[in-house]
N, CA, C and O atoms as a GROMACS GRO file, in nm:
protein
  352
    1MET      N    1   6.994  10.106  13.935
    1MET     CA    2   7.105  10.020  13.905
    1MET      C    3   7.188  10.086  13.795
    1MET      O    4   7.135  10.121  13.689
    2ALA      N    5   7.315  10.102  13.819
    2ALA     CA    6   7.404  10.168  13.724
    2ALA      C    7   7.439  10.074  13.609
    2ALA      O    8   7.450   9.953  13.625
    3LYS      N    9   7.454  10.133  13.493
    3LYS     CA   10   7.492  10.055  13.375
    3LYS      C   11   7.642  10.024  13.383
    3LYS      O   12   7.722  10.110  13.417
    4TRP      N   13   7.677   9.900  13.351
    4TRP     CA   14   7.816   9.858  13.352
    4TRP      C   15   7.884   9.905  13.225
    4TRP      O   16   7.831   9.886  13.115
    5THR      N   17   8.000   9.966  13.240
    5THR     CA   18   8.077  10.008  13.123
    5THR      C   19   8.216   9.945  13.132
    5THR      O   20   8.277   9.945  13.239
    6PRO      N   21   8.265   9.891  13.021
    6PRO     CA   22   8.398   9.829  13.025
    6PRO      C   23   8.507   9.933  13.046
    6PRO      O   24   8.496  10.047  13.000
    7LYS      N   25   8.611   9.893  13.116
    7LYS     CA   26   8.721   9.985  13.144
    7LYS      C   27   8.833   9.972  13.042
    7LYS      O   28   8.922  10.057  13.036
    8HIS      N   29   8.830   9.866  12.960
    8HIS     CA   30   8.934   9.845  12.859
    8HIS      C   31   8.874   9.768  12.743
    8HIS      O   32   8.764   9.713  12.752
    9GLU      N   33   8.949   9.766  12.634
    9GLU     CA   34   8.903   9.695  12.514
    9GLU      C   35   8.908   9.543  12.536
    9GLU      O   36   8.993   9.493  12.610
   10ALA      N   37   8.818   9.474  12.473
   10ALA     CA   38   8.818   9.328  12.481
   10ALA      C   39   8.937   9.274  12.401
   10ALA      O   40   8.969   9.327  12.294
   11PRO      N   41   9.001   9.170  12.450
   11PRO     CA   42   9.115   9.113  12.376
   11PRO      C   43   9.068   9.042  12.250
   11PRO      O   44   8.953   9.001  12.238
   12GLU      N   45   9.160   9.029  12.156
   12GLU     CA   46   9.131   8.955  12.034
   12GLU      C   47   9.110   8.808  12.067
   12GLU      O   48   9.171   8.757  12.161
   13PRO      N   49   9.024   8.739  11.993
   13PRO     CA   50   9.006   8.596  12.021
   13PRO      C   51   9.134   8.518  11.991
   13PRO      O   52   9.208   8.551  11.899
   14LEU      N   53   9.157   8.416  12.071
   14LEU     CA   54   9.276   8.334  12.052
   14LEU      C   55   9.255   8.240  11.933
   14LEU      O   56   9.152   8.174  11.923
   15GLU      N   57   9.351   8.235  11.847
   15GLU     CA   58   9.350   8.141  11.736
   15GLU      C   59   9.465   8.044  11.757
   15GLU      O   60   9.577   8.084  11.788
   16GLY      N   61   9.437   7.920  11.740
   16GLY     CA   62   9.540   7.818  11.758
   16GLY      C   63   9.506   7.699  11.672
   16GLY      O   64   9.430   7.710  11.576
   17PRO      N   65   9.562   7.586  11.706
   17PRO     CA   66   9.535   7.464  11.629
   17PRO      C   67   9.397   7.407  11.664
   17PRO      O   68   9.386   7.303  11.730
   18VAL      N   69   9.294   7.477  11.620
   18VAL     CA   70   9.157   7.441  11.659
   18VAL      C   71   9.119   7.303  11.607
   18VAL      O   72   9.061   7.224  11.681
   19VAL      N   73   9.150   7.274  11.482
   19VAL     CA   74   9.112   7.144  11.424
   19VAL      C   75   9.179   7.031  11.502
   19VAL      O   76   9.115   6.930  11.533
   20ALA      N   77   9.307   7.046  11.531
   20ALA     CA   78   9.378   6.942  11.606
   20ALA      C   79   9.322   6.927  11.747
   20ALA      O   80   9.312   6.815  11.798
   21THR      N   81   9.285   7.036  11.810
   21THR     CA   82   9.231   7.031  11.945
   21THR      C   83   9.098   6.957  11.948
   21THR      O   84   9.076   6.871  12.032
   22ILE      N   85   9.009   6.991  11.855
   22ILE     CA   86   8.877   6.927  11.851
   22ILE      C   87   8.891   6.780  11.812
   22ILE      O   88   8.820   6.695  11.866
   23THR      N   89   8.980   6.750  11.719
   23THR     CA   90   9.002   6.611  11.679
   23THR      C   91   9.056   6.530  11.796
   23THR      O   92   9.012   6.418  11.820
   24GLY      N   93   9.151   6.586  11.868
   24GLY     CA   94   9.206   6.518  11.985
   24GLY      C   95   9.100   6.491  12.091
   24GLY      O   96   9.095   6.382  12.148
   25GLY      N   97   9.017   6.590  12.117
   25GLY     CA   98   8.910   6.572  12.214
   25GLY      C   99   8.810   6.466  12.172
   25GLY      O  100   8.762   6.388  12.254
   26THR      N  101   8.779   6.462  12.042
   26THR     CA  102   8.687   6.362  11.989
   26THR      C  103   8.744   6.222  12.004
   26THR      O  104   8.673   6.128  12.042
   27VAL      N  105   8.872   6.208  11.973
   27VAL     CA  106   8.937   6.078  11.988
   27VAL      C  107   8.933   6.034  12.135
   27VAL      O  108   8.907   5.917  12.164
   28ILE      N  109   8.957   6.126  12.226
   28ILE     CA  110   8.954   6.093  12.369
   28ILE      C  111   8.815   6.044  12.410
   28ILE      O  112   8.804   5.945  12.483
   29TRP      N  113   8.709   6.111  12.363
   29TRP     CA  114   8.572   6.067  12.396
   29TRP      C  115   8.546   5.926  12.346
   29TRP      O  116   8.490   5.843  12.418
   30PHE      N  117   8.587   5.896  12.220
   30PHE     CA  118   8.566   5.762  12.166
   30PHE      C  119   8.649   5.657  12.240
   30PHE      O  120   8.601   5.546  12.263
   31VAL      N  121   8.771   5.691  12.277
   31VAL     CA  122   8.854   5.597  12.353
   31VAL      C  123   8.790   5.569  12.488
   31VAL      O  124   8.785   5.454  12.532
   32LEU      N  125   8.741   5.672  12.555
   32LEU     CA  126   8.673   5.652  12.684
   32LEU      C  127   8.551   5.562  12.668
   32LEU      O  128   8.524   5.477  12.753
   33PHE      N  129   8.477   5.581  12.558
   33PHE     CA  130   8.361   5.495  12.532
   33PHE      C  131   8.406   5.350  12.516
   33PHE      O  132   8.348   5.260  12.577
   34LEU      N  133   8.509   5.326  12.435
   34LEU     CA  134   8.555   5.190  12.409
   34LEU      C  135   8.614   5.124  12.535
   34LEU      O  136   8.599   5.003  12.555
   35VAL      N  137   8.680   5.204  12.620
   35VAL     CA  138   8.736   5.150  12.744
   35VAL      C  139   8.624   5.109  12.840
   35VAL      O  140   8.638   5.010  12.912
   36GLN      N  141   8.516   5.183  12.842
   36GLN     CA  142   8.406   5.153  12.935
   36GLN      C  143   8.313   5.044  12.885
   36GLN      O  144   8.243   4.981  12.964
   37LEU      N  145   8.312   5.019  12.756
   37LEU     CA  146   8.218   4.923  12.696
   37LEU      C  147   8.228   4.782  12.756
   37LEU      O  148   8.124   4.722  12.782
   38PRO      N  149   8.348   4.728  12.779
   38PRO     CA  150   8.353   4.593  12.839
   38PRO      C  151   8.294   4.588  12.981
   38PRO      O  152   8.258   4.480  13.028
   39PHE      N  153   8.283   4.701  13.047
   39PHE     CA  154   8.230   4.705  13.183
   39PHE      C  155   8.084   4.751  13.188
   39PHE      O  156   8.035   4.795  13.291
   40TYR      N  157   8.016   4.739  13.074
   40TYR     CA  158   7.879   4.787  13.066
   40TYR      C  159   7.790   4.723  13.173
   40TYR      O  160   7.705   4.790  13.232
   41GLY      N  161   7.810   4.594  13.198
   41GLY     CA  162   7.730   4.525  13.300
   41GLY      C  163   7.747   4.587  13.438
   41GLY      O  164   7.650   4.603  13.511
   42TRP      N  165   7.870   4.622  13.472
   42TRP     CA  166   7.896   4.685  13.602
   42TRP      C  167   7.827   4.820  13.609
   42TRP      O  168   7.762   4.853  13.708
   43PHE      N  169   7.841   4.899  13.501
   43PHE     CA  170   7.776   5.029  13.499
   43PHE      C  171   7.624   5.014  13.512
   43PHE      O  172   7.559   5.092  13.581
   44ASP      N  173   7.569   4.913  13.444
   44ASP     CA  174   7.424   4.890  13.450
   44ASP      C  175   7.381   4.850  13.590
   44ASP      O  176   7.279   4.897  13.639
   45ASP      N  177   7.458   4.763  13.654
   45ASP     CA  178   7.425   4.719  13.790
   45ASP      C  179   7.425   4.835  13.889
   45ASP      O  180   7.347   4.835  13.984
   46HIS      N  181   7.512   4.932  13.869
   46HIS     CA  182   7.525   5.044  13.962
   46HIS      C  183   7.448   5.168  13.918
   46HIS      O  184   7.456   5.272  13.984
   47GLY      N  185   7.375   5.159  13.808
   47GLY     CA  186   7.296   5.274  13.761
   47GLY      C  187   7.378   5.385  13.700
   47GLY      O  188   7.340   5.502  13.705
   48HIS      N  189   7.491   5.349  13.640
   48HIS     CA  190   7.580   5.450  13.582
   48HIS      C  191   7.597   5.433  13.432
   48HIS      O  192   7.701   5.471  13.377
   49THR      N  193   7.498   5.377  13.363
   49THR     CA  194   7.514   5.358  13.219
   49THR      C  195   7.524   5.491  13.146
   49THR      O  196   7.573   5.496  13.033
   50TRP      N  197   7.478   5.598  13.208
   50TRP     CA  198   7.486   5.729  13.144
   50TRP      C  199   7.632   5.769  13.120
   50TRP      O  200   7.660   5.849  13.031
   51TRP      N  201   7.726   5.714  13.199
   51TRP     CA  202   7.868   5.743  13.175
   51TRP      C  203   7.910   5.693  13.037
   51TRP      O  204   7.978   5.764  12.962
   52VAL      N  205   7.868   5.571  13.004
   52VAL     CA  206   7.904   5.512  12.875
   52VAL      C  207   7.842   5.594  12.762
   52VAL      O  208   7.910   5.629  12.666
   53TRP      N  209   7.713   5.624  12.776
   53TRP     CA  210   7.643   5.695  12.668
   53TRP      C  211   7.687   5.841  12.658
   53TRP      O  212   7.680   5.900  12.550
   54THR      N  213   7.733   5.898  12.767
   54THR     CA  214   7.787   6.034  12.760
   54THR      C  215   7.913   6.036  12.677
   54THR      O  216   7.934   6.129  12.598
   55CYS      N  217   7.999   5.936  12.692
   55CYS     CA  218   8.121   5.930  12.612
   55CYS      C  219   8.089   5.911  12.464
   55CYS      O  220   8.155   5.971  12.378
   56LEU      N  221   7.989   5.828  12.434
   56LEU     CA  222   7.950   5.810  12.294
   56LEU      C  223   7.892   5.939  12.238
   56LEU      O  224   7.921   5.976  12.124
   57ALA      N  225   7.810   6.008  12.316
   57ALA     CA  226   7.753   6.135  12.270
   57ALA      C  227   7.864   6.239  12.251
   57ALA      O  228   7.860   6.317  12.156
   58GLY      N  229   7.961   6.242  12.341
   58GLY     CA  230   8.074   6.334  12.326
   58GLY      C  231   8.152   6.307  12.199
   58GLY      O  232   8.193   6.401  12.131
   59GLY      N  233   8.172   6.180  12.166
   59GLY     CA  234   8.241   6.146  12.042
   59GLY      C  235   8.159   6.185  11.920
   59GLY      O  236   8.214   6.238  11.823
   60GLY      N  237   8.029   6.160  11.925
   60GLY     CA  238   7.943   6.197  11.812
   60GLY      C  239   7.937   6.347  11.792
   60GLY      O  240   7.946   6.396  11.679
   61LEU      N  241   7.922   6.421  11.900
   61LEU     CA  242   7.921   6.567  11.889
   61LEU      C  243   8.057   6.620  11.847
   61LEU      O  244   8.068   6.722  11.779
   62GLY      N  245   8.161   6.550  11.889
   62GLY     CA  246   8.296   6.587  11.846
   62GLY      C  247   8.313   6.574  11.696
   62GLY      O  248   8.382   6.656  11.634
   63LEU      N  249   8.251   6.472  11.635
   63LEU     CA  250   8.257   6.458  11.489
   63LEU      C  251   8.191   6.578  11.420
   63LEU      O  252   8.241   6.627  11.319
   64ILE      N  253   8.080   6.623  11.476
   64ILE     CA  254   8.016   6.743  11.422
   64ILE      C  255   8.109   6.863  11.440
   64ILE      O  256   8.120   6.947  11.351
   65GLY      N  257   8.175   6.869  11.555
   65GLY     CA  258   8.269   6.979  11.582
   65GLY      C  259   8.387   6.977  11.486
   65GLY      O  260   8.431   7.082  11.440
   66VAL      N  261   8.439   6.858  11.456
   66VAL     CA  262   8.552   6.848  11.361
   66VAL      C  263   8.507   6.898  11.224
   66VAL      O  264   8.578   6.975  11.159
   67TRP      N  265   8.390   6.855  11.181
   67TRP     CA  266   8.337   6.901  11.052
   67TRP      C  267   8.325   7.054  11.052
   67TRP      O  268   8.365   7.119  10.956
   68TYR      N  269   8.269   7.109  11.160
   68TYR     CA  270   8.248   7.254  11.168
   68TYR      C  271   8.379   7.332  11.165
   68TYR      O  272   8.392   7.428  11.089
   69VAL      N  273   8.476   7.291  11.247
   69VAL     CA  274   8.600   7.369  11.253
   69VAL      C  275   8.683   7.355  11.127
   69VAL      O  276   8.756   7.447  11.091
   70ARG      N  277   8.672   7.240  11.058
   70ARG     CA  278   8.742   7.227  10.929
   70ARG      C  279   8.683   7.322  10.827
   70ARG      O  280   8.756   7.387  10.752
   71LYS      N  281   8.549   7.332  10.822
   71LYS     CA  282   8.483   7.425  10.731
   71LYS      C  283   8.519   7.569  10.767
   71LYS      O  284   8.544   7.652  10.679
   72ARG      N  285   8.522   7.599  10.897
   72ARG     CA  286   8.555   7.734  10.943
   72ARG      C  287   8.698   7.770  10.905
   72ARG      O  288   8.725   7.880  10.857
   73ASP      N  289   8.791   7.677  10.927
   73ASP     CA  290   8.931   7.700  10.894
   73ASP      C  291   8.948   7.722  10.743
   73ASP      O  292   9.024   7.809  10.701
   74ALA      N  293   8.877   7.643  10.662
   74ALA     CA  294   8.885   7.660  10.517
   74ALA      C  295   8.829   7.796  10.476
   74ALA      O  296   8.884   7.861  10.387
   75ALA      N  297   8.721   7.840  10.539
   75ALA     CA  298   8.662   7.970  10.506
   75ALA      C  299   8.755   8.084  10.545
   75ALA      O  300   8.766   8.183  10.471
   76ILE      N  301   8.822   8.072  10.658
   76ILE     CA  302   8.917   8.176  10.700
   76ILE      C  303   9.033   8.184  10.602
   76ILE      O  304   9.077   8.294  10.565
   77LYS      N  305   9.083   8.068  10.558
   77LYS     CA  306   9.193   8.067  10.462
   77LYS      C  307   9.150   8.123  10.327
   77LYS      O  308   9.226   8.196  10.263
   78ARG      N  309   9.028   8.090  10.282
   78ARG     CA  310   8.977   8.146  10.156
   78ARG      C  311   8.965   8.297  10.164
   78ARG      O  312   9.000   8.367  10.070
   79ASP      N  313   8.916   8.347  10.278
   79ASP     CA  314   8.901   8.491  10.296
   79ASP      C  315   9.037   8.561  10.296
   79ASP      O  316   9.053   8.667  10.236
   80ALA      N  317   9.135   8.499  10.362
   80ALA     CA  318   9.269   8.558  10.366
   80ALA      C  319   9.330   8.561  10.226
   80ALA      O  320   9.395   8.660  10.188
   81ALA      N  321   9.310   8.456  10.148
   81ALA     CA  322   9.363   8.453  10.012
   81ALA      C  323   9.292   8.556   9.923
   81ALA      O  324   9.355   8.621   9.839
   82ALA      N  325   9.162   8.571   9.944
   82ALA     CA  326   9.088   8.670   9.865
   82ALA      C  327   9.131   8.812   9.899
   82ALA      O  328   9.137   8.898   9.811
   83ARG      N  329   9.161   8.837  10.024
   83ARG     CA  330   9.207   8.970  10.065
   83ARG      C  331   9.343   9.004  10.004
   83ARG      O  332   9.369   9.120   9.973
   84GLN      N  333   9.428   8.905   9.988
   84GLN     CA  334   9.561   8.928   9.931
   84GLN      C  335   9.552   8.958   9.781
   84GLN      O  336   9.634   9.033   9.728
   85THR      N  337   9.455   8.901   9.713
   85THR     CA  338   9.445   8.920   9.569
   85THR      C  339   9.365   9.044   9.530
   85THR      O  340   9.369   9.086   9.414
   86ARG      N  341   9.293   9.104   9.625
   86ARG     CA  342   9.217   9.226   9.596
   86ARG      C  343   9.309   9.345   9.582
   86ARG      O  344   9.408   9.357   9.654
   87PRO      N  345   9.276   9.435   9.488
   87PRO     CA  346   9.355   9.559   9.479
   87PRO      C  347   9.325   9.650   9.598
   87PRO      O  348   9.214   9.649   9.652
   88ALA      N  349   9.423   9.727   9.637
   88ALA     CA  350   9.408   9.814   9.753
   88ALA      C  351   9.326   9.933   9.729
   88ALA      O  352   9.307  10.014   9.819
   0.00000   0.00000   0.00000
């Protein structure tokens, strides 16, 4: 079996509004949970309660994600500021 070798350099990772994206996704998960909550009986009758709990888990994990990306963003900004103040 031949070893795979890349034909070109890997692209730089995309940086964008990561905090806003994760926060938006978290809000969507919580909204989906709240929208499904009044229909819990229907979900229970049909064996689909995991839909409700999946939305709650998505919202909870999203909160961890928001915390993580905010810390990451702050660390990137601190590093950029430190690089600017260092002598060449």
